[in-house]
C-alpha positions as CSV (number, residue, x, y, z in Angstrom):
1,M,0.1,0.1,0.0
2,T,1.2,3.6,-1.2
3,A,1.8,5.9,1.5
4,L,-0.6,8.6,1.5
5,T,0.0,12.1,2.7
6,P,-2.1,14.9,3.2
7,P,-3.5,17.1,0.5
8,T,-0.8,19.8,-0.5
9,V,-1.7,23.4,-1.2
10,A,-1.8,23.0,-4.6
11,E,-4.6,20.0,-4.6
12,W,-6.8,22.0,-2.4
13,D,-6.3,25.0,-5.1
14,K,-7.1,22.6,-8.3
15,A,-10.3,21.0,-6.3
16,V,-11.6,24.3,-5.5
17,A,-11.0,25.6,-9.5
18,A,-13.0,22.4,-10.7
19,L,-15.8,23.1,-8.4
20,A,-15.9,26.8,-8.9
21,G,-15.5,26.1,-12.7
22,H,-18.2,23.6,-12.9
23,P,-22.0,24.6,-13.0
24,D,-23.5,20.5,-12.8
25,V,-21.3,18.3,-10.4
26,V,-22.1,14.7,-10.2
27,L,-21.6,13.7,-6.3
28,A,-21.5,9.5,-5.6
29,C,-20.4,7.7,-2.5
30,H,-20.1,3.9,-2.0
31,V,-22.7,1.3,-1.9
32,N,-24.5,1.1,0.9
33,P,-23.6,4.2,2.6
34,D,-23.0,5.2,6.1
35,A,-23.3,8.4,7.9
36,D,-19.4,9.6,6.9
37,A,-20.1,9.3,3.2
38,V,-23.4,10.5,2.9
39,G,-23.0,13.2,5.2
40,S,-20.1,14.4,3.5
41,M,-21.8,14.5,0.3
42,L,-24.8,16.1,1.4
43,A,-22.5,19.0,2.9
44,V,-21.0,19.4,0.1
45,A,-24.2,19.5,-2.4
46,L,-25.9,21.4,0.0
47,A,-22.3,24.2,-0.7
48,L,-22.3,23.7,-4.5
49,Q,-25.9,24.6,-4.7
50,A,-25.5,27.5,-2.5
51,R,-22.9,28.7,-5.3
52,G,-25.5,28.2,-7.8
53,A,-24.6,24.9,-9.2
54,R,-26.5,22.3,-10.1
55,V,-26.0,19.1,-7.9
56,R,-26.6,15.8,-8.3
57,P,-25.6,13.4,-5.3
58,S,-26.4,9.7,-5.7
59,F,-25.2,6.3,-4.8
60,S,-25.3,2.7,-6.4
61,A,-28.6,0.4,-5.7
62,P,-30.0,-0.6,-3.4
63,F,-30.9,2.9,-3.5
64,E,-32.3,3.3,0.1
65,L,-30.8,5.2,3.2
66,A,-30.8,3.3,6.5
67,G,-33.5,4.5,8.4
68,S,-30.9,6.7,10.9
69,L,-29.6,8.8,8.0
70,T,-33.1,9.9,6.4
71,G,-33.6,13.1,8.5
72,L,-30.4,14.2,7.2
73,P,-30.7,17.9,5.7
74,G,-30.3,17.8,2.2
75,V,-31.8,14.3,1.3
76,E,-34.4,15.5,-1.3
77,L,-31.4,16.5,-3.3
78,L,-30.4,12.3,-3.6
79,V,-31.6,11.5,-7.0
80,P,-31.8,7.7,-8.4
81,P,-28.5,6.4,-9.9
82,D,-30.0,5.9,-13.1
83,T,-30.8,9.3,-13.9
84,L,-27.3,10.5,-13.7
85,P,-25.5,11.5,-17.2
86,A,-23.4,8.8,-18.5
87,A,-20.2,11.4,-19.3
88,P,-20.4,13.9,-16.3
89,A,-17.9,17.0,-16.4
90,L,-17.3,16.7,-12.9
91,L,-17.3,13.8,-10.8
92,V,-16.7,14.2,-7.0
93,T,-16.4,10.8,-4.7
94,L,-16.8,10.9,-0.9
95,D,-15.8,8.4,1.3
96,T,-14.8,5.8,-1.4
97,G,-11.3,4.3,-1.1
98,S,-11.7,2.8,-4.6
99,A,-13.1,2.4,-7.8
100,D,-14.8,-0.5,-7.2
101,R,-16.7,0.7,-4.3
102,L,-19.0,2.7,-6.5
103,G,-21.2,-0.3,-7.2
104,S,-23.1,0.1,-10.4
105,L,-21.4,3.6,-10.7
106,T,-17.9,2.7,-11.0
107,P,-18.1,3.5,-14.9
108,L,-18.6,7.2,-14.3
109,V,-15.1,6.9,-13.0
110,Q,-13.5,6.3,-16.9
111,S,-16.5,8.5,-18.8
112,A,-16.3,11.6,-16.5
113,A,-14.2,14.5,-17.4
114,E,-12.4,15.3,-14.4
115,V,-13.1,12.9,-11.3
116,L,-12.2,14.7,-7.8
117,V,-11.8,12.0,-4.9
118,V,-12.5,13.3,-1.6
119,D,-11.6,10.5,1.1
120,H,-9.9,9.5,4.3
121,H,-9.0,5.7,3.7
122,A,-5.5,4.6,4.4
123,S,-6.3,1.9,1.2
124,N,-7.2,5.0,-1.3
125,T,-6.1,3.8,-4.6
126,R,-6.3,7.5,-5.9
127,F,-8.3,6.6,-9.1
128,G,-9.2,10.0,-9.5
129,T,-7.8,12.8,-11.6
130,L,-8.1,14.9,-8.6
131,H,-7.2,14.2,-4.9
132,L,-8.4,15.1,-1.8
133,V,-7.1,12.4,0.4
134,D,-5.7,12.2,4.1
135,P,-5.7,9.2,6.0
136,A,-4.9,11.2,9.2
137,A,-8.3,13.2,8.9
138,A,-11.1,11.3,11.5
139,A,-13.6,11.2,9.1
140,T,-13.9,12.2,5.5
141,A,-16.3,14.7,6.8
142,V,-13.4,16.5,8.1
143,L,-11.9,16.9,4.4
144,A,-15.3,18.0,3.4
145,D,-15.5,20.5,5.7
146,E,-12.3,22.0,4.6
147,L,-13.5,22.1,1.6
148,I,-16.3,24.0,1.9
149,R,-14.5,26.4,3.7
150,R,-11.7,27.0,0.8
151,L,-15.3,27.4,-1.4
152,A,-16.2,30.4,0.9
153,V,-20.0,28.8,1.5
154,E,-21.0,29.6,4.9
155,L,-21.0,26.6,7.4
156,T,-25.4,26.9,7.6
157,P,-26.7,24.4,10.4
158,D,-27.9,22.4,7.5
159,I,-24.0,21.8,6.3
160,A,-23.2,22.0,9.9
161,A,-26.0,18.8,10.5
162,C,-24.5,16.7,7.9
163,L,-20.5,17.0,9.1
164,Y,-21.2,16.4,12.4
165,A,-23.0,13.2,11.3
166,G,-20.1,11.7,9.4
167,L,-17.5,13.3,12.4
168,V,-19.5,11.6,15.3
169,T,-19.8,8.3,13.6
170,D,-16.5,8.0,12.1
171,T,-14.7,8.5,15.4
172,G,-17.1,6.3,17.5
173,S,-18.2,9.3,19.6
174,F,-15.0,11.0,19.6
175,K,-13.6,7.4,21.5
176,F,-11.3,6.5,18.5
177,A,-7.7,6.5,18.6
178,A,-7.9,9.0,15.3
179,T,-9.8,11.5,17.3
180,T,-7.6,14.4,17.8
181,A,-7.6,17.9,19.7
182,E,-8.3,19.1,15.8
183,T,-11.2,17.1,15.7
184,H,-13.0,18.3,18.6
185,E,-12.4,21.7,17.3
186,V,-14.4,20.9,14.5
187,A,-17.0,19.4,16.3
188,A,-17.1,22.4,18.3
189,R,-17.6,24.8,15.1
190,L,-20.0,22.6,14.0
191,M,-22.3,23.2,16.7
192,R,-22.0,26.8,17.4
193,T,-24.4,26.7,14.3
194,G,-27.0,25.6,16.6
195,I,-27.5,22.6,15.5
196,R,-28.9,19.7,17.8
197,H,-26.4,17.3,18.4
198,D,-27.8,15.5,20.8
199,L,-30.5,14.7,19.0
200,L,-28.7,14.0,16.3
201,T,-26.3,11.8,17.2
202,R,-29.4,9.6,19.5
203,R,-30.7,9.3,16.0
204,L,-27.6,8.0,14.5
205,L,-26.4,5.6,17.1
206,D,-28.7,5.4,19.9
207,T,-32.4,4.3,18.1
208,H,-33.1,1.1,17.6
209,P,-36.2,-1.0,16.7
210,A,-37.0,-3.2,20.1
211,G,-36.4,-6.2,18.0
212,W,-33.0,-5.3,17.6
213,L,-32.2,-6.0,21.2
214,R,-33.1,-9.8,20.4
215,M,-31.2,-9.9,17.1
216,A,-28.2,-8.4,19.2
217,G,-28.6,-10.5,21.9
218,A,-28.5,-13.7,19.4
219,A,-25.4,-12.3,18.3
220,L,-23.7,-11.6,21.1
221,S,-24.8,-15.3,22.1
222,R,-22.6,-16.9,19.8
223,A,-19.6,-14.7,20.3
224,R,-16.2,-16.5,20.4
225,L,-13.2,-15.2,22.2
226,E,-9.3,-16.8,20.9
227,P,-6.8,-15.3,23.5
228,A,-4.4,-17.1,21.2
229,A,-5.4,-15.4,18.1
230,V,-3.4,-12.1,16.5
231,G,-0.3,-13.8,18.0
232,G,-1.7,-14.3,21.1
233,L,-3.1,-10.3,21.6
234,G,-6.9,-12.2,21.3
235,L,-9.9,-12.1,19.0
236,V,-13.3,-11.8,19.7
237,W,-16.0,-12.7,16.8
238,T,-19.4,-13.4,15.9
239,E,-22.0,-13.5,13.1
240,T,-25.0,-12.0,12.4
241,R,-28.3,-13.9,10.7
242,L,-30.7,-12.6,8.0
243,A,-33.4,-14.9,9.3
244,E,-32.9,-13.4,13.0
245,L,-32.7,-9.7,11.3
246,A,-36.0,-10.6,8.9
247,A,-37.6,-12.2,11.9
248,D,-38.4,-9.0,13.8
249,G,-38.5,-7.1,10.7
250,L,-35.3,-5.2,10.8
251,E,-33.0,-3.8,7.5
252,P,-29.4,-5.6,7.1
253,D,-28.4,-2.0,8.3
254,Q,-29.3,-2.7,11.5
255,A,-26.3,-5.6,12.1
256,E,-24.0,-2.6,11.4
257,S,-23.6,-1.4,15.0
258,V,-23.0,-5.3,16.6
259,I,-19.6,-4.5,16.4
260,D,-19.7,-1.7,18.8
261,L,-21.0,-4.3,21.3
262,I,-18.3,-7.0,20.7
263,R,-15.2,-4.6,20.7
264,T,-16.0,-4.1,24.6
265,A,-14.2,-7.6,25.1
266,E,-11.0,-6.9,27.3
267,E,-9.7,-10.0,26.3
268,A,-9.3,-9.6,22.7
269,E,-7.4,-6.8,20.6
270,V,-9.5,-7.2,17.5
271,A,-12.9,-7.6,17.2
272,V,-14.7,-9.2,14.2
273,V,-18.6,-9.2,13.1
274,C,-19.3,-11.6,10.0
275,K,-22.7,-10.5,8.6
276,E,-24.6,-12.6,6.3
277,A,-25.2,-11.3,3.0
278,A,-28.5,-11.9,0.6
279,D,-26.0,-13.4,-2.0
280,G,-25.0,-16.4,0.8
281,G,-21.5,-14.2,1.4
282,W,-20.2,-12.4,4.0
283,T,-19.5,-8.5,4.6
284,V,-17.1,-8.3,7.5
285,S,-16.6,-5.4,9.9
286,M,-13.2,-5.3,11.8
287,R,-12.5,-3.4,15.0
288,S,-8.7,-3.0,16.4
289,K,-8.2,-1.3,20.0
290,G,-4.9,0.5,18.2
291,T,-2.2,-2.5,18.5
292,V,-2.9,-4.3,14.9
293,D,-3.7,-2.5,11.5
294,V,-6.9,-4.1,10.4
295,G,-7.3,-1.5,7.7
296,A,-4.1,-3.4,5.8
297,A,-5.5,-7.1,6.9
298,A,-8.4,-5.9,5.2
299,V,-7.0,-4.9,1.7
300,T,-5.3,-8.5,1.7
301,L,-8.4,-10.1,1.6
302,G,-10.0,-7.6,-1.0
303,G,-11.6,-4.5,1.0
304,G,-10.0,-1.7,2.5
305,G,-10.4,1.0,5.3
306,H,-8.6,2.6,8.4
307,P,-5.8,1.1,10.9
308,F,-8.3,0.7,13.7
309,A,-11.9,0.1,12.2
310,A,-11.9,-2.0,8.3
311,G,-14.0,-4.2,6.3
312,F,-14.5,-6.8,3.3
313,S,-16.8,-9.2,1.6
314,S,-16.1,-12.6,1.4
315,A,-18.0,-15.8,-0.9
316,A,-16.5,-18.3,1.3
317,D,-18.9,-19.9,3.9
318,L,-18.4,-18.6,7.4
319,D,-15.6,-20.8,8.7
320,G,-13.4,-20.0,5.5
321,T,-14.0,-16.3,6.1
322,V,-13.0,-16.6,9.6
323,A,-9.8,-18.6,8.8
324,A,-9.3,-15.9,6.0
325,V,-9.3,-13.4,8.8
326,R,-7.2,-15.1,11.3
327,G,-4.8,-15.4,8.8
328,A,-4.6,-11.6,7.6
329,L,-4.5,-10.8,11.2
330,D,-1.9,-12.7,12.3
331,A,0.1,-10.6,9.4
332,A,-1.0,-7.7,9.8
333,P,1.3,-4.8,10.5
334,R,1.7,-3.9,14.4
335,L,1.3,-0.2,15.2
336,P,3.1,1.7,17.0
337,G,2.5,2.4,20.4
């Protein structure tokens, strides 16, 4: 993996010039987008709209937001992916580490005249013509915030709410190791616009249907602790099942937060949740407490992410998937203390 450095002044200037020079901008984020992807995309879309541009933010099918995201400002700007132009003049991707993560929108990377990549994944492949990529940023929302500032757009409560959504979720409510003093300064500036951060955070992180409790309980009851795994640092893992989600009328995205419960096991450095997918495979989430680079492990398995949070998709069965995870974690780089 090529080491990435923060954007240079020249890269910022080129990105701003590109956005200022295009009256019609297509924006896209990764499949099954989370709060950082959607929040960053909508914040930039709202800022560009304030400058008079036509904006068309979208993401690949399934074109449906998680329930916790439907209340974000700007969702009315979202357009179905099949309505996008085949060859946009400018495509802006947000929180997307590689072109294939755009799903059905991947061809736009080749057909667009210019592609601006805004992202904080250490595994970013620099697939655009312009790049604002900083793995040290706690969230893509941090880069989106700086981009909006450089565009000289007023930080409205609506823009701030979208950015805060990305910031609070990707930092684990400011608990993750990537959180810095500067991260808190960004959050404070967003809060000064008057947003109700408490209501926003509650909807994003602390609100589930009652059936979620049963689903999470079933996943927790299956949790396996392997103290000898990860070179003796310990692994805890479990899986979620589609049938259990369906039994309580839950959408698949409700399984995403199970990793936050599993990772609390003090005996394990790494936590893993394998989520059963509709195609028979598994989508896998990994979290590190700070010693193991799970982002590097995910890359070897065809995925990506950050040193402390990453994931990938597997077509193997559960046993084969977990065996691959064990091997990748054993070989993963150890992070400085």
